Structure formats: C-alpha cells, structure tokens
C-alpha positions in Angstrom: -3.9 94.7 28.2 -0.1 94.5 28.1 -0.2 96.1 24.7 -2.4 99.0 25.9 -0.1 99.5 28.9 2.9 99.5 26.7 1.2 102.0 24.4 0.5 104.4 27.3 4.1 104.1 28.5 5.5 104.6 25.0 3.4 107.7 24.4 4.4 109.2 27.7 8.1 108.6 27.1 7.9 109.8 23.5 6.1 113.0 24.4 8.6 113.8 27.2 11.7 112.9 25.1 10.4 114.9 22.1 9.6 117.9 24.2 13.1 117.9 25.7 14.8 117.3 22.3 12.7 120.0 20.7 13.6 122.6 23.3 17.3 121.6 23.3 17.8 121.7 19.5 15.8 124.8 19.2 18.0 126.6 21.7 21.2 125.2 20.2 20.4 126.2 16.7 19.2 129.6 17.9 22.7 130.3 19.3 24.3 129.6 15.9 21.7 130.7 13.4 19.4 133.6 13.6 17.1 132.6 10.8 14.2 131.6 13.0 12.1 129.8 10.4 14.9 127.4 9.5 15.8 126.8 13.1 12.2 126.1 14.0 11.7 123.8 11.1 14.9 121.7 11.7 14.4 121.4 15.4 10.7 120.5 14.9 11.6 117.9 12.4 14.2 116.2 14.7 11.8 116.3 17.7 8.8 115.1 15.7 10.8 112.3 14.0 12.0 111.0 17.4 8.5 111.2 18.8 7.0 109.3 15.8 9.7 106.6 15.9 9.2 106.0 19.7 5.4 106.0 19.3 5.6 103.5 16.4 8.0 101.2 18.3 5.6 100.3 21.1 4.6 97.0 19.4 6.7 95.0 21.8 5.6 91.8 23.5 4.1 88.6 22.1 2.8 88.7 18.6 -0.8 88.1 19.9 -0.7 91.2 22.0 0.8 93.6 19.4 -1.4 96.5 18.5 -0.1 96.8 15.0 0.9 94.1 12.5 3.8 94.3 10.1 7.5 94.9 10.2 8.8 97.0 13.1 11.3 98.8 10.9 8.6 99.9 8.5 6.5 101.3 11.3 9.4 103.1 13.0 10.5 104.7 9.7 6.9 105.6 8.9 6.3 107.1 12.3 9.5 109.1 12.2 8.6 110.5 8.8 5.1 111.4 9.8 6.3 112.9 13.1 9.0 114.9 11.3 6.5 116.4 9.0 4.2 117.4 11.9 7.3 118.8 13.8 8.2 120.9 10.8 4.7 122.3 10.6 4.6 123.0 14.3 8.1 124.5 14.4 7.4 126.9 11.5 4.3 128.2 13.3 6.2 128.6 16.6 9.2 130.9 15.9 11.5 131.3 18.9 11.4 134.8 20.5 12.2 136.3 23.9 8.6 136.4 24.9 8.1 132.8 23.9 11.1 131.7 25.9 9.8 133.4 29.0 6.4 131.8 28.5 7.9 128.3 28.0 10.0 128.7 31.1 7.0 129.7 33.1 5.1 126.7 31.9 8.0 124.4 32.6 8.2 125.6 36.2 4.5 125.0 36.6 4.8 121.5 35.1 7.7 120.8 37.4 5.4 121.2 40.4 2.2 119.9 38.9 3.7 117.0 36.9 4.3 114.6 39.7 0.9 115.1 41.2 -0.7 114.6 37.8 1.3 111.5 37.3 0.0 110.0 40.5 -3.5 111.0 39.7 -3.2 109.3 36.3 -1.7 106.1 37.8 -4.2 106.0 40.7 -7.4 107.3 39.2 -7.5 107.9 35.4 -5.9 104.6 34.3 -8.0 102.5 36.7 -11.1 104.4 35.6 -10.4 103.8 31.9 -9.7 100.1 32.6 -13.0 99.8 34.5 -14.9 101.3 31.7 -13.1 98.9 29.3 -13.9 95.9 31.4 -17.6 96.9 31.8 -18.0 96.3 28.0 -16.9 92.6 28.3 -18.2 89.4 29.9 -17.5 88.1 33.3 -14.0 86.9 32.3 -13.1 90.2 30.5 -12.5 88.4 27.2 -15.7 88.4 25.1 -17.1 91.8 24.0 -20.7 92.4 25.2 -21.2 96.1 24.6 -23.8 97.7 26.8 -25.4 94.4 27.9 -24.0 94.7 31.4 -25.6 98.1 31.9 -28.9 96.7 30.5 -28.8 93.9 33.0 -28.4 96.5 35.9 -31.5 98.5 35.0 -33.7 95.6 33.8 -32.9 93.1 36.6 -35.6 93.1 39.3 -33.0 92.8 42.0 -31.5 96.1 40.9 -34.7 98.0 40.0 -38.1 96.7 40.8 -41.0 99.1 39.9 -43.8 96.5 40.1 -45.0 97.7 43.5 -45.8 101.3 42.4 -49.5 100.9 43.1 -48.7 100.2 46.8 -47.5 103.8 47.2 -51.1 105.1 47.2 -52.2 102.6 49.9 -49.4 103.4 52.3 -50.0 105.0 55.6 -46.9 107.1 54.9 -48.6 108.5 51.7 -51.8 109.4 53.7 -49.6 111.1 56.3 -47.8 113.1 53.6 -51.2 114.2 52.1 -52.4 115.3 55.6 -49.3 117.4 56.1 -49.5 118.9 52.7 -53.1 119.9 53.3 -52.1 121.3 56.7 -49.3 123.3 55.1 -51.7 124.7 52.5 -54.3 125.7 55.1 -51.8 127.5 57.3 -50.2 129.3 54.3 -53.6 130.4 53.0 -54.8 131.5 56.5 -51.6 133.5 57.2 -51.7 135.0 53.7 -55.3 136.1 54.1 -54.4 137.9 57.4 -51.5 139.7 55.6 -53.4 140.5 52.5 -51.6 138.1 50.1 -52.7 134.9 48.5 -50.5 132.6 50.6 -47.7 133.1 53.1 -45.2 130.3 53.2 -43.3 131.1 56.4 -40.6 128.9 58.0 -43.2 126.9 59.9 -45.2 126.0 56.8 -42.1 125.2 54.8 -41.0 122.9 57.6 -44.3 121.0 57.4 -43.9 120.7 53.7 -40.4 119.3 54.0 -41.7 116.7 56.5 -44.5 115.8 54.1 -42.0 115.4 51.3 -39.8 113.1 53.4 -42.8 110.9 54.3 -43.8 110.8 50.6 -40.3 109.8 49.6 -40.3 107.0 52.2 -43.7 105.8 50.8 -42.1 105.7 47.3 -38.9 103.9 48.3 -40.7 101.4 50.5 -42.8 100.4 47.5 -40.3 100.6 44.7 -37.5 98.1 45.6 -34.1 97.2 44.3 -30.5 98.1 44.7 -30.8 101.4 42.8 -33.9 102.5 44.8 -32.1 101.6 48.0 -29.2 103.9 47.1 -31.6 106.7 46.3 -33.4 106.1 49.6 -30.1 106.4 51.4 -29.3 109.7 49.5 -32.6 111.3 50.3 -33.0 110.3 53.9 -29.4 110.5 55.2 -28.6 113.8 53.4 -31.8 115.5 54.5 -31.8 114.3 58.1 -28.1 114.7 58.7 -28.1 118.2 57.4 -31.3 119.2 59.3 -30.1 117.6 62.6 -26.6 119.2 62.1 -28.2 122.6 61.6 -30.4 122.1 64.7 -27.4 121.0 66.8 -25.3 124.0 65.6 -28.0 126.5 66.5 -28.7 124.9 69.9 -25.0 124.3 70.8 -24.2 128.0 70.1 -26.6 129.0 72.8 -25.5 126.7 75.7 -22.9 127.5 78.3 -20.7 124.4 77.6 -20.7 124.9 73.9 -17.3 123.1 73.3 -18.4 120.1 75.4 -21.7 119.8 73.7 -20.2 120.0 70.2 -17.5 117.5 71.2 -20.1 114.9 72.3 -22.1 115.4 69.1 -18.9 115.2 66.9 -17.5 112.2 68.8 -19.1 109.6 66.5 -17.0 111.0 63.6 -14.0 109.4 65.3 -15.5 105.9 64.8 -15.0 104.1 61.6 -18.0 102.9 59.6 -17.2 99.3 60.4 -16.9 100.0 64.1 -20.2 102.0 64.1 -21.9 99.2 62.2 -20.8 96.6 64.8 -21.9 98.9 67.7 -25.4 99.4 66.2 -25.6 95.8 65.3 -25.4 95.0 69.0 -28.0 97.7 69.7 -30.4 96.1 67.3 -29.8 92.5 68.1 -32.8 90.4 69.0 -32.5 87.2 71.0 -35.1 84.4 71.2 -38.0 85.2 73.5 -36.9 82.6 76.1 -33.6 84.5 76.7 -32.9 87.9 78.2 -32.4 90.6 75.6 -28.9 92.0 75.3 -29.7 94.5 72.6 -30.6 97.9 74.2 -33.5 98.7 72.0 -35.1 95.3 72.3 -34.5 95.3 76.0 -36.4 98.6 76.4 -39.1 97.3 74.1 -39.6 94.1 76.0 -39.6 96.0 79.3 -42.4 98.3 78.1 -44.4 95.2 77.3 -44.4 94.3 81.0 -46.2 97.5 81.9 -49.8 96.6 82.1 -52.7 98.4 83.9 -53.0 95.5 86.4 -49.4 96.1 87.6 -49.8 99.8 88.1 -46.7 100.6 86.1 -48.8 101.6 83.0 -50.9 104.0 85.0 -47.7 105.8 86.1 -46.6 106.0 82.5 -50.0 107.3 81.5 -49.9 110.0 84.1 -46.5 111.2 82.9 -47.5 111.1 79.3 -50.8 112.9 80.1 -48.9 115.7 81.9 -46.6 116.2 79.0 -49.5 116.2 76.6 -51.3 118.9 78.6 -48.1 121.0 78.6 -47.8 120.7 74.9 -51.5 121.6 74.4 -50.9 124.7 76.4 -47.9 125.6 74.3 -50.1 125.0 71.2 -52.8 127.4 72.5 -50.1 129.9 73.4 -48.7 129.8 69.9 -52.1 130.2 68.3 -52.9 133.2 70.6 -49.5 134.8 69.8 -49.8 133.9 66.1 -46.5 132.0 66.3 -47.1 129.2 63.9 -43.8 127.3 64.7 -44.7 126.9 68.4 -48.3 125.9 67.7 -47.5 123.4 64.9 -44.5 121.9 66.8 -46.4 121.4 70.0 -49.4 119.8 68.2 -47.0 117.5 66.2 -45.3 116.4 69.4 -48.6 115.8 71.2 -49.9 113.3 68.6 -47.5 110.4 69.3 -48.0 110.9 73.1 -51.8 110.6 72.7 -51.2 107.4 70.7 -49.0 106.0 73.5 -51.6 106.8 76.1 -54.2 104.9 74.0 -51.8 101.9 73.6 -51.0 101.8 77.4 -54.7 101.9 78.4 -56.0 99.8 75.6 -54.1 97.0 73.7 -50.8 97.7 75.3 -47.4 98.8 74.1 -44.0 97.1 74.0 -42.7 93.7 73.0 -44.9 91.4 74.9 -47.1 88.7 73.5 -49.3 85.9 75.0 -47.5 82.6 75.4 -48.9 79.0 75.3 -50.5 79.4 78.8 -51.4 83.1 78.3 -48.4 84.3 80.1 -46.6 87.3 78.6 -43.4 86.5 76.8 -41.0 88.7 75.0 -41.9 89.9 71.5 -38.8 91.4 69.9 -38.4 93.6 66.9 -36.2 92.4 64.0 -34.7 95.7 63.2 -32.3 94.6 60.4 -34.3 91.6 59.1 -37.7 93.1 58.5 -37.9 94.7 55.0 -38.2 97.4 53.8 -37.8 99.6 56.8 -34.7 97.8 58.0 -33.0 100.1 55.5 -34.0 103.0 57.7 -32.4 101.4 60.8 -29.2 101.1 58.8 -29.4 104.7 57.8 -29.6 105.7 61.4 -26.0 104.6 61.8 -24.7 107.0 59.1 -27.0 109.8 60.3 -25.5 109.4 63.8 -22.0 109.7 62.4 -22.5 112.5 59.9 -24.6 114.8 62.1 -21.5 116.0 63.9 -19.8 116.8 60.6 -22.7 118.9 59.4 -22.9 120.6 62.8 -19.2 121.7 62.8 -19.4 123.1 59.2 -22.7 124.9 59.7 -21.8 126.2 63.1 -18.7 127.9 61.6 -20.9 129.3 58.9 -23.4 130.7 61.4 -20.6 132.4 63.4 -19.3 133.9 60.1 -22.6 135.8 59.5 -21.8 139.5 59.8 -22.9 140.9 63.1 -24.1 144.1 61.4 -26.8 142.2 59.6 -28.1 140.6 62.8 -28.0 143.9 64.7 -29.8 145.7 61.9 -32.6 143.1 61.9 -33.0 143.3 65.7 -33.1 147.1 65.5 -35.9 146.7 63.0 -37.9 144.7 65.6 -37.2 141.1 64.4 -37.3 138.4 67.1 -34.8 135.5 67.3 -36.9 133.3 65.0 -37.2 136.0 62.3 -33.5 136.8 62.6 -32.6 133.1 62.0 -35.0 132.3 59.2 -34.7 135.7 57.4 -31.1 136.7 57.9 -28.9 133.8 59.2 -30.4 131.0 57.1 -30.3 132.8 53.7 -26.7 133.8 54.4 -25.5 130.2 55.0 -27.4 128.6 52.1 -24.2 128.2 50.1 -22.6 126.3 53.0 -25.7 124.2 53.4 -25.5 123.3 49.7 -21.8 122.3 50.0 -22.6 120.1 53.1 -25.5 118.4 51.3 -23.5 117.7 48.1 -20.7 116.3 50.2 -23.2 114.1 52.0 -24.6 112.9 48.7 -21.2 111.9 47.4 -20.5 110.0 50.6 -23.9 108.3 50.8 -23.7 107.2 47.1 -20.6 105.2 48.0 -22.0 103.7 51.2 -20.5 100.2 51.7 -19.1 99.5 55.1 -22.3 99.7 57.2 -24.3 97.5 54.9 -21.5 95.0 54.5 -21.1 94.6 58.3 -24.7 94.7 59.4 -26.6 92.7 56.6 -24.2 92.0 53.7 -27.0 93.2 51.5 -29.4 90.6 52.6 -33.1 91.2 53.6 -33.6 93.7 50.8 -30.8 96.1 52.0 -28.4 95.8 49.0 -26.7 99.0 47.7 -24.6 99.5 44.6 -21.2 99.5 46.2 -21.8 96.3 48.1 -23.3 94.6 45.0 -20.2 95.8 43.0 -18.0 94.1 45.6 -20.0 90.8 45.5 -20.1 90.7 41.8 -16.4 91.4 41.3 -14.7 89.6 44.2 -17.2 86.9 45.2 -18.7 85.9 41.9 -15.7 87.1 39.9 -18.0 88.7 37.3 -15.6 91.4 36.2 -17.9 92.8 33.5 -21.0 93.3 35.7 -18.9 94.5 38.7 -17.2 97.1 36.5 -20.5 98.2 35.0 -21.8 98.8 38.6 -18.7 100.8 39.4 -19.2 103.0 36.3 -22.8 103.6 37.2 -21.8 104.6 40.7 -19.1 106.9 39.3 -21.6 108.5 36.8 -24.0 109.1 39.7 -21.3 110.8 41.8 -19.6 113.0 39.2 -22.5 115.5 38.6 -22.8 116.1 42.4 -19.1 116.6 42.7 -19.2 119.1 39.9 -22.0 121.0 41.6 -20.0 120.9 44.8 -16.9 122.3 43.2 -18.9 125.0 41.4 -20.6 126.0 44.6 -17.3 126.2 46.5 -15.9 128.4 43.7 -18.8 130.7 43.9 -18.4 131.0 47.7 -14.8 131.9 47.3 
C-alpha cells in the first residue's frame, strides 16, 4: 500500500511539474525562435523527459514494497527517454498560437479554482473508494487475494439473503388484503369507465387503492423473504413511499390552515433531532417492562390500559358508543360519496370504517388491549415487544425515520406546490374543475419532477441507514441492514475483506439512484 500511495503522489507531482515546465519552456523558446515546430518539439521533449523520469523514480521504500524491480538509474533513464519521445509527439501536434495561448490561460484559470476542490474530493472520496474496492478482493486481513469470494458470500449467505420462505407470501394476510384491494380497484375502474364510455377509468381514488395494495404486497414479500439485503429493500420501499406520501399530504393540508407556519414548524421539528437521538426517544416509546411493573413506554402503557376496559366495568361500553358514532358518520360520508359519484370520499370513508368495526367487535367480544389472564384469572399486563418480535419489528424501526423525513418532504413539496403557475389553476377552475380535480389533474402532474427528486434523495438516505438500527437493536432480532453489518464486520470482527465488500455493494446500490437524481435535477433546471 505504501508503494501504491507513493505511485499516486509521484504521478501527481510529475504531471504538475511537467505541465509547468512544458508551458515555461514553450513560452521561453517562443520568444527567441519563431519556428513553431522546433519550439514545440524541444519543449515537449524536455517536459516529457522530466515527467517520465519522475514517474519512473517512484520505486522508493523497502525492497519488498517496490512496484518495479531493477536498477533505479535504468528506470529513470528509460522513463525520461520514453517521456521525451511522447513529449516530442505531443509538442509537434500542438503548435503554439495566440488562440491556443488564450485557451490554455482560460483552462488554467478554471483549474486554479476547481483544482483544490478536486484534490480534496480525490483525497476524501476517490482514493478511499479505490482502496475499499481493493480490500474487498482480499481476505479478512487484507493480505491473501480472494477475488469475488467476499461478494459471493454476501449473496449466498442466508443471513444476508434468505429466499427459502417465498411460499409463505401466498399464505399471508397481507397478501390476501392486497388481492382484495386490487380487485376493488379493478371493479371501481371498470364501473367508472363504463359510465364514461371507456374500458376503464383509473382516477386518483382508484390509483390510490392500487398503491395501497402494492404496499401491502411488498410487506408480504419482505416479511417472508428475510436477510440483510431484503431488510434494506424493505426500508427503501416503505420509508420512501410513506415519507413522500405523508409529506405531500402535510404540504397540501398545511397550505390551507390559518397557522401555516406553526403547523409546518411542528411537522418539520423532528428534522432537528439526530438519528441517534430519535432512536433513543422511540426506544423509550416502545419499551416493554415485565407484567408485574407499571409500563413506562407510552405505547405499551396505552395498550395495557385498553386491556382494562371490559364490558363489566362500563368503560368498554363507552368506547363502543364512541366508535359506533364515528362509524355511523363514516357510513354516511360513504353514502354521500356514492350518491355524488365522488369515489375518493366513498372509498376513504369505507376504508376508515373497517378498523373501527373490528375494534367494536374486539371490545364487545374477546377484548382489546394488553391484558391476559393471570394465575388466579386476574387480568395482568400483556405487553407488545415492538423491537423484538420479528419480522414486523423492522416496521416499528422504520416509523422513526418516517417521523423524521416527513417534514423534509413536506417543505420541498410545499415549495413546489406554491410554485405552480396561478394561471393554470385559475384556468382549470374556470373550466369547472373542483379542488380535487385541480390538485390531481393540474398541481400533481406539475410537481412530479420535484416528487421524483424527493423520492430519489430518500432512497439514497435510506440505503445508508445505520444510526437508528445501531441504537435500537444493533441488528438483532432480524433487523440487520447493510450499513450496520458493514460496521460490525469491519470494526468488531475486523474482517476487512467482507466489510469492504459490503461497503462496495452499498455504494453500487446508491450510485444509480444518485445519477437519476442528478439527471432529474438537470432536467428541472
């Protein structure tokens, strides 16, 4: 490695010195002699010879670390000769002229400003990347060459990628729920299309149902196919979709309230918390204490309290009355939406009423909440192990990042909504469009490029998720992700080869998304 570093430094020094020498001799000879070919050849030979000699003289250090064997003098002379010949060829093909002088001066000015930044990028990014790729081809000590064996271990190890549970996808309740929603979407689309004289009408409401079905189906897949790689993909799908959707919803609603700045500040506030701090906060929210002790975690405390509401105490009947009233209200909204042919209101009300009906059934029947029968049939606390019960403990960890990133998505999308030309909105309203049609047919298509940028930025962030998993579970209970495993392999087990391979896999997963993001931003500009 010392020889490689010396080679890099030698090449940088030789290129810089040869460029300066070539320019200086070229200008000096040009002042004395006007025969451009001779001047270019001589200055090119001098500069190329110096560059070749410097490049060949980088074999410093112990004999075991030298890149080239043999006498240093032989290599320096040979390098100078070869560089001189190349310099002559380049110099003859580049005769000095006024136009070339102006062009070179312009490039030198640009290099003066860009050069330091590029140097820091090379030292902080390019060189570590090349070294990581180099180490990923060796064993845990970085000495014995293994080729692509580390990458093969990543994708063949059951802890990284376990596809043995694929048959469980089709028996999952999530899968059946997704199928029901897909069928409902198709029925609504066909019904609306028949009324409008087309085969199928996929409006905003039906597309929303389809997206919800796709999310349930993805959860069914990721819950059955386990491993570090699948966990990372689960994070990417769930956090990206939900953060963007909730951010868009918050942006639309916040723009219509009186205290817009206050509402946006409260939603954006979690962005001020570090991932480590947010992980600690939510770890206390999820914590479950033994049944004999009082629950200090908020969610488990509420869950255990719900378990104490039984029909015999009267508390359950009050809860049933409230839930029934809300259900009746939602049923009325559903009927109103059907009568007015407003699919979004009808489907949204029906969807919200389903869990309320389930809660009523649980309150009246087997009961709801964290309460189980003790040794003497007395009710004791039955807690939920949010971060310990696999595989859906991954979802509870995702909630932390969704809570943080929703504010970011809201701010960006709110700015995009405000930038929509008012003329387009007024023209749509003049044509008779209501608020829903204006949003889905005018505003939303206009801000699609911004939504794409937000989603790609989310994907890049989620692919590198580390802090939350490290703080809350340290990758235990089936919650391992690539970044945390890379840390454990490299700095806990000191397996440099496998840790570097994981880093390269993570890098290769992020690069295409970053490229798409940059391209989309350039298109927007």
